N, C-alpha and C positions, 0 to 999 in steps of 0.2 A: 296128694295130689302133683307134688313130687316128681312122682319117679315116671304118671302119667305124663305131665307136663313136661319130661329131660324124653321119654317115647317119642312124641307128638314129632317133639323138636332134632332126634337123632332120624327117624324117619324121613321126614322134611327135609335133613341134608342127607341122606339117601337118595332121595329121589331130582335132588336137583345135582348130582353127578355128569350127568351130560351137562346141562347147564355151565359148569366148571369147566370139562373139557371143551366146550366151545370156547368157554374165553379164554380159556389156555391160548388156541391155538389160534383165535386172533390177534391176543397182544404181541405171540409168537409175529406176526407179520412185522414189526419192526423192536420187537427185545427180542433175539434169538434164543436167552435163557430161561425162556420161557420152553422152548421144545424141550429142555434138558431133565431127562430122568423122571416123565412122570409119572409112570408107575408112582413112585414114591411117594406121589401126594393121599395114596390110598393105604401105605402099607404094606406095598409091593419091595422088596430093594434085592439087588443084586449080592449074589454068596461076596464080595468084594468088603462090601462094607458091614459084616460083623463083626465085633469089638473083637479084640486082638486081647493079650494080658497083659499087664500093666497095673499100674494107680487105679484109683479111682477114677470111675468116666463118669463125669460131669459137662448134663445138659444143661447147652444154653438155647435159649427161642427168642431171636431175636429177629422178627418178621421183616424189618426191610433198611434202609443206608443209615435210616437217624439211632436206630436202633443199634446196630448192629456197631455203629462207632463208639456207641456209650456200652457197649458187649466189651471189646476190645480193651475200654480204658479196664473196666474188674477182671478182664481175662487172664493181662499183666499180671494184677495185681495175685489175683489167685495162683498163676503159675509159681510166684518169687512165695507161697508161703506155703504152699500142696506140691513141691516137688513132688515130678512124676504123674500127674494129675493126667490125665486124657481127655479128649472133647467131643461132644460128642452136640455138634453144631446145630441147630435147623433154621431156614429161615424160612417167609411165604413170597418174596419176590425177586425178580429177576438183579436187582439192583444191589441187593443187600445180599443177596447169596453169591457174589460178584465179588462181594466186598472180605466177606465171610470170608474165601477160600485166599486171603493174603493173613486168615489168622491161626490160620492149620497147619502144624509142628506133626513128626512122625508116631505114627500110629496114632492121627485125631479121627473124626470122621462128619462129616458132611453131608447130609440129607433134607431131603425137601419134609416142613411142617404135614404130619399127619392130617387129612381133613376128617374132620371133627364128627367123624358117624364110630359107632363102639367097637366094629371090627378093625378099622386103619386104626384104630388108638390103640388097641390090644395085640397088636402085631407089633407095630411101632416098640412095644412099651415088653415083648416079651422078645425079641432080637436084640435090645439091645442093653434092660436089664440096667439104666444106669444110678447111680448112688444119691443124684439129687436133680431133678429138674430147676432152673433161674430160666422163669419166662421176663422177659424184658417193659416194663412201663407201661404199657395196657393190655397184653394181650392175655388174654382171661378168655375158654374154652370149656363151655359146661362136660363131657364129653373128655375131655387130656384131667380134666380137673378129676374128677369122678374115676377114669382106668384110674391114674395115681395113685390115688386114695385106693381102693383097687386092691394092686400090685403092690401099694408099700412103700408108693416111692415120694421122697418131700419135695412141696410143689411149693414153691418161695415167688413170686412178684418182688424184683428188684426194680433200684432206679423209680417207684410207682408213682402213676400220677393220676389224678382221673379232676377233667373238671367240670364244670358247670352242667353242660349237654349231656355230656357219657353220665353223670351221674341222673339224670330226668333222664333217661333211657334204660339204663340200670334198675332202676325204682318200679318205670310199666313194665318192667319184664322181671319183677323181683321173684316170681313164681322159677322163675329160670337162671335169674345171675346172682339170686342173694346164696341159694348154693353152692355156689363155685366159688361168689369172694371167700367166700364159709370156708370150705374146703382147702382152702392153703395154706400146707404149714404156717407160712407165715405169709409178712407184708413192709414192707422198706421201703416210706416213704419218703421223697421228692422232697416236701415243705409241711407244716401241720396244716394247714388248709387242705392240702392233697390228704391226708391223714382224714380229717374233720368228715372228708366228702367218704373217703373207703369207708372206714368203716359206719356211714350209715346206708351203706349198702352191702353192707355184712360182711365186710373183709375183720381179721385181727392183725392189726398193725403193733409191729414187736417194735419198728421202732422208726427213726428222721431220722436221715441220715445229708442226705441233702441230695443234687443234684451232682451223679456221677461224671459231665460233662467238664462238672471245672477240673479236674485231676488232666484233659484232657493235654496230652505236650508234642505242641504243632511242631511240624519237622522242621529244625533249625535251617534247615539244606534250602527247602519249595524258601520259606520268606527271606533267604539272602538274595536266591534266585530272584524275587517276585521284587524285593528291594531298589536289584541292581539295577532289572529294566524301568522299573519306575524313575529314578532316577537321571534315567535316557530319554524319558519321557521329555516333550517343550510346554508340555502341557499338564497342571496335574492330576491323580487320574482317581475318579468315582466308581466305584463297583455296586452293581445291581445285585447280592447275591442269592443263588439260587433261589431264581423267581418261578411264580408258577403262571400256569399259563390266563392268559388277562394280561396282567402286569406290566409287558410289553407293551402291547396293547395302548395301556394309560403312562408311562413313561412315552412313547412317542407322541402322545397327543398335548404330551404336557411340556415339552420340549417347543415341539414345530409351536405352541404356544406362547411360550415366552423368548424366543428366539426365533422369528417368524421368517417365511427367505425372505429374500428381498421382490419385491415388482418387479417381476419379471416374467414370459414365458420359460424360460433354460431353467424352471422353479429342481430341476432337481440335483443341477448343478449351485442352485442357492443356498437351498438347504446343505447340499454338505460345507460349505463354504460360511456360509454364517450363526447355524446352528450350532455345533462343535468348537464355536471358536475360545467358551469359556474351558474346556476340559475334555478331558479323554476319557470316553466311554469303555466300560465292562463289562458285557454281561454276560452273567453263570445259568445257565438257568436250573434245575429243581434237578427238572428229569434228563437222563441223557438221548429216549426217544422224540423228545424238544427240539435238538440243537438243530435238526434240517430246516424244521416249524419256524425261530427264532430269525436267524439268517435270510429264510423267503422273507419276512415282516420285515427283517430290516432297509431287504433291499429294495423290494415295493416302497418305500416312503424315500427312495432314492440314497442311502444311504448308504457307502462303503466297507463291505464286512472281514475282517483280516481276524479267520480263527484257529487255536492255537495251536491242534493237529497240524497246521501246516506250518511252523515255526522254526525257523532253520537258524538255531542260532541265536533268534530276538523276535519280540513280536513285531510286524511288516505294519506299514503306515497305513492309518483306513480309518475312518467315521469311527467306528466300532468294532471292539475286539472280543471277543465269542469266543468265552472261556469252556471249550466242548474236549474234556478232560473228566476222569472220572478220579477222586484218593488228593487232587491238589489246590481243597480250596485254602492250605497253608501260602500257596503259589499266588494267590487273587487274592486274599489279605495283604501279604507282603505285597504286593505291585502295588493298592488302593489307599490313596491319603482318606479314605472315606468308604462307607459300604452304608448301602441302602436297605433293611430286611426286607428278602425277596416271603409269601408267604401273608405278609403284615397288610399291607393296600389293598387286595382283598380278603371277604370276612373268611379264610381258609387257614389263620390263627397261628403263625408265624413259622418261623423255619428259628433253627441254633443260635443265636445269638453269640451263646457264648466260647464258641471257637473263636468267632472277628475279635473278641474282647482279650481273647487270650496270645494273638498274633498283632495289642495295638493300635488293630482298626477302628476306629471309633465308628459309630453305628447311628444310624436315622430309621427310625420305625414307623409304620401307620400304623393305623387306629385296632390291627388285629393279630394282639400276640396272645391272643387265649390258651393258646397250648403251652406258651412258655411263664406267665403271665408271672409265678415270682421273681424268673428271674430276669426280667422287664423290667421290673419294679423294684429288682436291687441296684438293675444298672443305670437307673433313671436315677436314683436316690447317690449313684456314686458318683456320678455325673458320666458314666464310661455312656452311652448311649441319653437318644432326645426322639421325642415324640413330633410326630406330626400330624394332620388332620386329614393327610391328603396326598396321593403323589405328588402332585401338581408343589406343594408345599414343598414333599419329600425334596423333590430339586433343586427347589432354590434352594434352602436348609445346606443341603450337600454341597452344592456347588462352592454357596459362601466358607463355607468351615473348609474346602478345599484350598480355597484366595486364603486363609486366615493362619497365618503360621504361630502367630502366639497362640491364639484356640486352641488351634491342632493339637498341638504339643502338648498343652493344659489334658486335652481328651483323651491321645497317648499313653501316657502317665493314670488315670480313672483308671481307663483300662484293665491298665496292669495290677494296679491297685486292689479293681476289682475280682479279678480272677486268684488274684492268688488268696483274698481273706475269706475263699468259700470252699478251699481243698480240701481232701477227707474224706468225700463222700465212698472212693475203690476203699479205700485200708478198711473199716468200718462192714460197710457190706461184706469185703472177704471176710473181715474174722467172724462176724454173725453168720456167713457161711461154712465155714470151720465149727463153729459151735455147734451147727445144728445137724453136722456130718457126725460130729464125734461121737452126739445124746444116743443120737439112730444106731450107730455102732456100737455101743457101749450100754 
């Protein structure tokens, strides 16, 4: 039965290839990175992508931006413990691939994740022959797992997490998902709750190591620059960090209700002069293709906008500072007195709050943090973060905290204590990778 299910799944993906190509063309209109090296997605690689000679080729798959940043933390530890290793990095999104380029050393390779058909997977594995494969966080593909097993490539899931919604989905598709989870050589979970859910869908959990993102080391240079700009601001700075679609509209509605414009026909000017008196707002959308959209939304509400890409030495005076750059979250957290956590005010599961805490930036989060449930709970227990019911309460709470110097100083210290207390996942995971490699090779 399992073979039949896998064959039907493979046929469906093979038939869906034209739809994937159409999707890539559509995405490439706003994100040109999706038009790069498209044949790689189907297991066809240029000669230059062939692996060279050297140490073991360690394959890490990080689908998107967040997973790539987690992979960077693990990779640093792996390079320290395994000198001479070469990296084979695969990604699934344009932002992940762009971030991944920064991790490459001489002799490393970066290609797209192969589409999960038997042919594409087989061509990928035969071309590169990795010594081990490391999937980051949630990425499980049935043919990829089956192909690695057939080619004797140990495949593991690192920094693994599984929320209740995903577990329910995996259980509904048990004929397909259970063999995929069971086929992994090892699974290293973030939390005991994740481990329980992963075991329930068939995974062999070999350890609970914590979240790699606690080992993040935010750029000191970016933080210093951010604090310099913050100190130059006439008002406290409140950041909307990694916002997702719909959340900026919630924010605009909340601030206009809390600080309504003066009763005048010159509403556009009134919004600017009245609404933004309490704090300096800093918006950083999660996805770069939305930078222009968010600017248009703000300007349509009568707000002036200054974009990071246009700053010449310092932020320009404006109602809203728009962070339209990649790889500078430490800068933005350094600029902020407090951050509203994107993805947590719409039912999207929340974005990573650990980097904010590591930068000493207190966090106000909405009700939806199921993607980082354990980190959110620990942050609240430590006092590094507060939870609110909705965006209106978040705006009010963030503005209040930004103006309360004594409470703000307490939360800054709690943020740093929180992140320091949970470090160590990178070393534990790297140790486990090396132990597995040793067993395979001996």
